[in-house]
N, C-alpha and C positions, 0 to 999 in steps of 0.2 A: 132454543132449548139447550140446556147444559148437558153435556155428555158425561156419563159416569166412567170410571176406570174400565179399560178394556180387559177382557178375559185373557190371562196369560196363556201362552202357547208353549207346550213342552217341545224340546228339541235342542239341537246344538247351535251355538251362536259364536261367530268370530268376535274376539275382543282385541284390545291393543296388544296384549301379551299372550296370544295364543287363542284358545278356544274354551268355552265353558258349556256345560249342559244344564238345562233347566228341566227338573223332573217333578211331576205331580205326585203327592202322597196318596196312595190308593185308599188309605184308611181315613184320611182327613182331606176332603175335597178342596179346602182352602189352604192346604199346606203345600209348600213348594221348597225343593232343595236345589241349591246351586252347587255344582260340582265342577272341578277342573282336574283334568288328567286322572280321572278316577278317584279323586280325593274330595270328599264332601267339604264344602267351604262354608255354607250358610243354610239355615232352615228358617222359613218364616211362615206363619199362618196369617193370611191377609185379613181374616175376620177377627182373630184373637191374638194380638201381638204379645199377650202375656203367656201364651203357650210356647214353651221352650223345649225343643226336641233333643238338643245336644246336652249331655251331662255337664260339660265344662261351662256352657253358657248358663245353666242353672246355678252353678257355683258362683259365677260372676253376679248373677241376680241375687243370690243370698247376701253377698257383700253389699250390693247397692241397697237392698231392702233394709239393712240395719243402719244406714247412714241417717243423719238427722232429717226429719220430715221437711218436705217442701221441694220446689223445683230446683234443678241443678244446671249449672253451666258445664257442658261436657265437651271433651275433645275425644274423638275416636280415630286412632291411627290404624287403618285397615278397614275398608268399607264393606266389601262383600254385599250382602243383601240388607245390611243395616239392621240386623236383628236386635242388637242392644239399644240403639237409639229408639227403635219402635217400642221396645219394652219400657224404657225410661219415660218416654212421652205418655204412654198409657197409664203408668203407675204414679207418675209425678207430673201432672199437667203444668204447662208453663215452662218446662225445661227447654234449654237452648242447646243446639248441637253444632259443632264443627266436625265434619267427617272428612278425613284425609284419605284419598285413594288415587294412586298414580295412573290407573287404567281408565282413561276417559270413556272408552267404548263400553266397559263394564258398567260404569255409572249410568250411561245412557240406557243400557239394557235394563238395569234395575228400575230406572225411572219409568220406562215404557211398559215393562212386563210385570213388575212387582209393586207398582203404585207408590213409588217413593215420595211423590208429591203429597201424599196423604199425611206424611209425618210433619207436624208443625215445627216452625222455627229451626229448620235444618238447612245448613249450608254445606256444600261440598267444595273442597279444594283439591284440584287435580295436581297433586305434588307428591314428592317423596316425603316420608315421615320426618326426616331430620330437617329438611328445608321448611316444611310447613310448621313444625314446632318452633323453629327459630323466629318465626314471624308472629307468634302469639304473645300477648302482653304478659308481663310479670304478674303473678298473683291473681289471675283472672279465672281460674278453672277449679271447679269443685270435684269433678270426676274426669280422670284421664284413662282411657281404655286403649291399651296397646295389644292389638290382636291382628298382627300383620304377618302373613305367610306368603312365601314365594313357592307355589306348589304346596308341598307338605313340610317345608322347613321355614323357620323364622330367620329373617335377614339379620345377620350378626351385627351389622352396623346399628341396629335398634336395640342391641343388648349390651352396649358398652357403658362404662362409667361416665364417659363424656356425654353420651346422649341422655342417660338418666339424670344427670345433673341439670340438663336443660329442661327436662320434664319437671324436676323439682322446682325450677325457677317459675314455671307457669302455674303451678298449683298454689292455691290459697293455703294458709297455715292449717286449715282444717280439711284440706283436700285429700283425695285418695287416688292412688294409682292402681290399676288392675292390669296385670300382664298375663296373657295366655301363651304358654310355651308347651313344647312336647319333648319328651325324653324317653329313654328306654333303660336297659339293664344297668344298674348301678347309679343311674341319674347323675352322671358327671357334669353335663351341661346345666342341669337344674341347680346343682350345688354352686356352680360358678355364677349363675345368674342371681341366685339368692344372695351370694356374697356381694355382688355388684349392687343389688338393691340396698343392702345394709350400708353401703358407702354413701348413698344419697339420702336415705330415709332412716329415721330413728326407730320406727316401728314397722315390722314386717311380719307377715303370716303367709303360710303356704297351704293350699287346699288341693286335694286330689282324692280319687278313689283309692281304697286301701292297697289293692294290688299294684297300682301305678306308684303310689307313695313308697312302697317297699322296693321299687325297682325291679319287680318281677315281670312286668310287661310294659310295652310301649303305650304311651297315652299322654293326655293333656294334664298339665298342672297349672294352677292359678296362683300367682303372687299378688297379695294385697299389701300395699306399702303406703305410709303416710307420715307427715311430720308430727302428727298428733296420735294419741293412743287409739288403737283399733279396738272395737268391741269384741274381743276374741272369745269371751264366754258365750255371747249370743251367736257368733259365727260357728263355734264348735257345735252348739246345739242344733242350729239350722242345717249344717252340713251332715251331721249324724242322722238327722231326721229325714233325709232325702231317700230316694229309691235305692241308691247305692251305698248309703251310710258312709259318706266321704269323711275323711279326716281333716282336721285343721291343726297345723303344727306351728308353734310360736315359742317365744321366750327361749329358755335354756335348751329345750328339745330342738328348736330350729338352729340354734348355735351349734349343737352337736351334729345336726344334719349337715351343716356346711363343712364341718370337720377340717378346717384349714384351707378350703378351696380358695383360690385367688380370684379376685374380681377380673372381669373382662375389660380390656382397654382397646381403644382404636389401634389398629395395626397388629393386634395379637393374631396369631395363626390358629384361629378357632373355627371349627365347622359345627354348625347347628345340626343335630342328629336328624336323619331321615328315617321314616318308619320302614320296618321290614315289609316286603311285598304282600305278605299275608294279611297285614292289618286292614287293608282296604280291598282285599280280594284281587290284587294286581298280579298274582303269580301266573 
């Protein structure tokens, strides 16, 4: 007799790089959050992979939903609970995924507790982002999702012009890159990362909640970048129609946003911003 997936068990679990906590959503019995050092990392609903709890993930989904119909060849740098691969597989059957995650014990935890084996055509590579990307074929990828965090900060080595040039290499001419980053007052890191994206891609857009976009509070912003034109009108409408009425900035407005900020290069003394303690109740 074939056994079904086992029921997840909430609690703290040791992983390769520290410890994570698995929390059940009291409002959604099939909803589970993965947290590390008090920072929420991923949320998945095991019965409904199209339910996206985090606003920034919904913005990513807005971009994915306006891409041409059909299955996608995807690369995801930053595994977590694999929320985006689950969503893409549910909304675009036949899609293929390479998930890059350096924490082997975390991957095994997600396999055993959060039914990762239920996601079809998904392969995990236990590698760092740059090493894994260097081994992917040229022009093989429709969607590249860069959502890698060490705790609450983005690894700067994944935000440089040299790395984004390698990402551009693996994307098809019609492919799309999505970057999840976080920034706070004045958005200095976001401006530099957008400038870096412009160095590798002709078309770039930035999506975020209005308060975050204005640099008034710390939070997540999404960069969408592509060698080909992005459907910015559709993106603007979808973002504005969400619960938080997010903004989509592109064209001249995005050029003005960058305001002469310099791209990030390997070796630059740049620190990715960390959230204030109050953001995740860590005071």
